[in-house]
VOFI-164416 format. One record per residue (C-alpha): x, y, z; residue number from 1. Coordinates in Angstrom, 2 decimals. Layout:
N
{atom {X; Y; Z}; NUM}
...
# end
This chain:
88
{atom {0.00; 0.00; 0.00}; 1}
{atom {1.42; 3.32; -1.06}; 2}
{atom {0.69; 6.48; 0.86}; 3}
{atom {0.68; 8.51; -2.35}; 4}
{atom {-2.49; 6.75; -3.50}; 5}
{atom {-5.60; 8.94; -3.60}; 6}
{atom {-7.39; 6.91; -0.87}; 7}
{atom {-5.00; 4.69; 1.14}; 8}
{atom {-7.71; 4.48; 3.82}; 9}
{atom {-9.95; 2.58; 1.38}; 10}
{atom {-7.16; 0.12; 0.62}; 11}
{atom {-6.71; -0.54; 4.34}; 12}
{atom {-10.49; -0.97; 4.77}; 13}
{atom {-10.57; -3.50; 1.92}; 14}
{atom {-7.69; -5.48; 3.41}; 15}
{atom {-9.41; -5.55; 6.80}; 16}
{atom {-12.68; -6.59; 5.12}; 17}
{atom {-10.98; -9.48; 3.33}; 18}
{atom {-9.28; -10.63; 6.53}; 19}
{atom {-12.67; -11.32; 8.12}; 20}
{atom {-13.28; -15.07; 7.96}; 21}
{atom {-16.68; -15.05; 6.29}; 22}
{atom {-15.62; -12.55; 3.62}; 23}
{atom {-12.42; -14.44; 2.90}; 24}
{atom {-14.39; -17.69; 2.66}; 25}
{atom {-16.87; -16.13; 0.25}; 26}
{atom {-14.02; -15.39; -2.14}; 27}
{atom {-12.64; -18.92; -1.78}; 28}
{atom {-16.08; -20.44; -2.40}; 29}
{atom {-16.59; -18.21; -5.44}; 30}
{atom {-13.26; -18.87; -7.19}; 31}
{atom {-12.26; -22.21; -5.63}; 32}
{atom {-8.78; -21.18; -4.57}; 33}
{atom {-6.86; -21.94; -1.41}; 34}
{atom {-7.14; -19.71; 1.62}; 35}
{atom {-4.59; -19.34; 4.43}; 36}
{atom {-7.06; -17.52; 6.69}; 37}
{atom {-7.86; -19.89; 9.59}; 38}
{atom {-10.94; -17.81; 10.46}; 39}
{atom {-12.39; -18.62; 7.03}; 40}
{atom {-12.16; -22.42; 7.21}; 41}
{atom {-15.49; -22.88; 9.02}; 42}
{atom {-17.30; -21.03; 6.20}; 43}
{atom {-15.67; -22.76; 3.23}; 44}
{atom {-17.98; -25.11; 1.37}; 45}
{atom {-17.12; -28.83; 1.75}; 46}
{atom {-16.69; -29.26; -2.02}; 47}
{atom {-13.84; -26.74; -1.91}; 48}
{atom {-12.46; -27.61; 1.52}; 49}
{atom {-12.30; -31.33; 0.69}; 50}
{atom {-10.60; -30.82; -2.67}; 51}
{atom {-6.97; -31.97; -2.22}; 52}
{atom {-5.87; -29.82; -5.17}; 53}
{atom {-7.01; -26.73; -3.25}; 54}
{atom {-6.25; -27.84; 0.32}; 55}
{atom {-3.57; -30.58; 0.25}; 56}
{atom {-3.32; -33.03; 3.15}; 57}
{atom {-0.60; -32.51; 5.78}; 58}
{atom {1.32; -35.44; 4.24}; 59}
{atom {1.29; -33.83; 0.80}; 60}
{atom {2.13; -30.42; 2.26}; 61}
{atom {5.38; -31.86; 3.66}; 62}
{atom {6.46; -32.77; 0.11}; 63}
{atom {5.61; -29.44; -1.50}; 64}
{atom {8.20; -26.81; -2.27}; 65}
{atom {7.73; -23.09; -2.56}; 66}
{atom {8.99; -21.51; -5.75}; 67}
{atom {11.76; -19.02; -5.25}; 68}
{atom {12.11; -15.83; -7.20}; 69}
{atom {14.88; -16.26; -9.73}; 70}
{atom {17.23; -13.48; -10.70}; 71}
{atom {16.35; -11.80; -13.99}; 72}
{atom {19.22; -13.48; -15.89}; 73}
{atom {18.04; -16.96; -14.81}; 74}
{atom {14.39; -16.19; -15.68}; 75}
{atom {15.41; -15.10; -19.18}; 76}
{atom {17.43; -18.30; -19.64}; 77}
{atom {14.54; -20.47; -18.45}; 78}
{atom {12.11; -18.65; -20.75}; 79}
{atom {14.46; -19.15; -23.67}; 80}
{atom {14.85; -22.87; -22.88}; 81}
{atom {11.09; -23.31; -22.44}; 82}
{atom {10.49; -21.63; -25.81}; 83}
{atom {12.93; -24.09; -27.40}; 84}
{atom {11.09; -27.04; -25.86}; 85}
{atom {7.71; -25.77; -27.08}; 86}
{atom {8.79; -25.27; -30.69}; 87}
{atom {10.32; -28.75; -31.05}; 88}
# end
């Protein structure tokens, strides 16, 4: 959030709104994405909450890795290599 925005107070209000469990859950239920907000879990529909692609089990979570941000030079190299793979 930048303080040079015309209404930084509205940005803060929106963030606080989305941090409320029910509001956060509504977004998860609407788009079917994961949600790290513990207060939202009780409001998430079972079809979303029970989907292991959205909420992996603790066993699967132990095997997952977080992507790291690559330096620009490495990203360009990977993009170039991926382009080569796609055209062959």
